[in-house]
N, C-alpha and C positions, 0 to 999 in steps of 0.2 A: 503494499498500500503506499503510496506516495504522499508525504507529509511536507505540508508548507511550513516557511520559516515565519510567515507572518503571525505576529503575535496580535491578541486583541487589543492591547494599547498602541501598536503600531497601525493597525487599521482604523482605531477611533480617529488618530492623528491625521490620517491621509483623509479620511470621510469629513472631517471637521474643516480641513484644509480645502478641499473641493467645494464644500458648502460655502465657505467664506468667498472663495473666488467667484463662485456664482452669483451671491448674494451682491456682491460689488458690480458685476457685470452692468446692470441697468445705469449704473450711476456715471459709468464712462460714456454711455449714449448721452447723458446730459451735460456733459464737460462743455460743449462748443456753447451752451445756453447759459453758463454759470459766468458772471462778471468776474474779470481777471484784474489783479491788481497790475498798474502799469509798471514795468520794470526798471523805468528810468527814475533817476531822482527828481524829487519837487522841483528844484531848482532849474532843472533842464525843461521841465514842461513848462513852468512859469515862463520861462524866458521865451517861449515860442509864441505866447499869445498875442505879442505885438505884431501887426500887420508888415512892417517894413524893418526887418533885422539890422539893415545898413544904416539906416537913420537912426534907429534905437540905439545901436552901438555909439554913434557919435555922441548923442545925448547922454547915454550913460558914461561915456569916458569924461564929458565936461562935468557930470554930477559928481563922480569919484574924484576929480581933480578939486572940487570944494569939501568934500567930505571923505578922504582917503581912510578914514578908520572902517569904513564900510565894504572895502575892497575887498571881500571873501563872501564867496557864494553862501556858504552857510550861515553867516552873520546876517546878510540881507533877507534869506528867508526866515528866521528868527525874529527879524524887526518888522517883517510884512504879516506874519501869520502868528497867532499865539500858539502856544505848544498843544494846548488841547485841539486845536483846529488843523494842526499841520497832518496827521494821520488821515483824517477825513479828505483833506485836499489832496492828498498824494494818492488816495484810493479812486479820487472822483474822476468823472469823464471829462473830457476837454469843454465840453458845453457848460458844465457846472463851476470849471475853474474861470471860464471868461464871464460867467455871472458873477461869481466871486471878485474878480478883478473890477468890473464895472461898479458894483455895490461899493467897493471899497475907495475907489477913486471919487465916486459921488460923494461918500461920507467925509473923504479928505478935504473936499472943496467946502462942504458945509461947515467943517469944523476948522475951516481955514488953515489946514495943514498942508501947506503948499511950500513950493521952493522954486525959485525964478534960475533958469538954468538956460544960458544963452539968449536971453531975451524972452523966453517962453516961461508963462506960469504953468507948473506942473504940480498934479498932485505927489505927495512925497511917495506913496505907494507906485505911482506911473514912473517917478524918476528911480525908483529902485529896480522895479522890472527892466527899465532902459539899462542900468548897472550890471544886472545879471545878463542881458545879452552882451553888453561890452565884454564883461568878464570872459563869457563863453568864446566871442570872437578872438579876443586876446589869447586864450588857450590855444586856439587852432592856428592861430597865425605864427 
């Protein structure tokens, strides 16, 4: 008589593993529908909100000439968004980031939180966003 080397314990392990794999299979089909965390840093995503990166970089460099202490991407992101808000912004779709930016810019003007750069009156948030673009352009140049 032929005797199998499969023990009851080994059989149960294999069976539970197969059940686990089968149970997770439907979730793989849903994966394309699940929202994904953007893989880029928030500073990169924010830096692309402005429509003309070349002009934004020029303004950003002029702003950083006036405020050299802010010439750091991480520092700029910290100044623009409170810590509790950063995680939500990092996961937000681009449309939500644009909405956030427009609200911040409007609030800056309402609160007279503005700066004069090359003769242009900008919200501080807008100037800092330009600075992000300038730092990114400077890094790749």
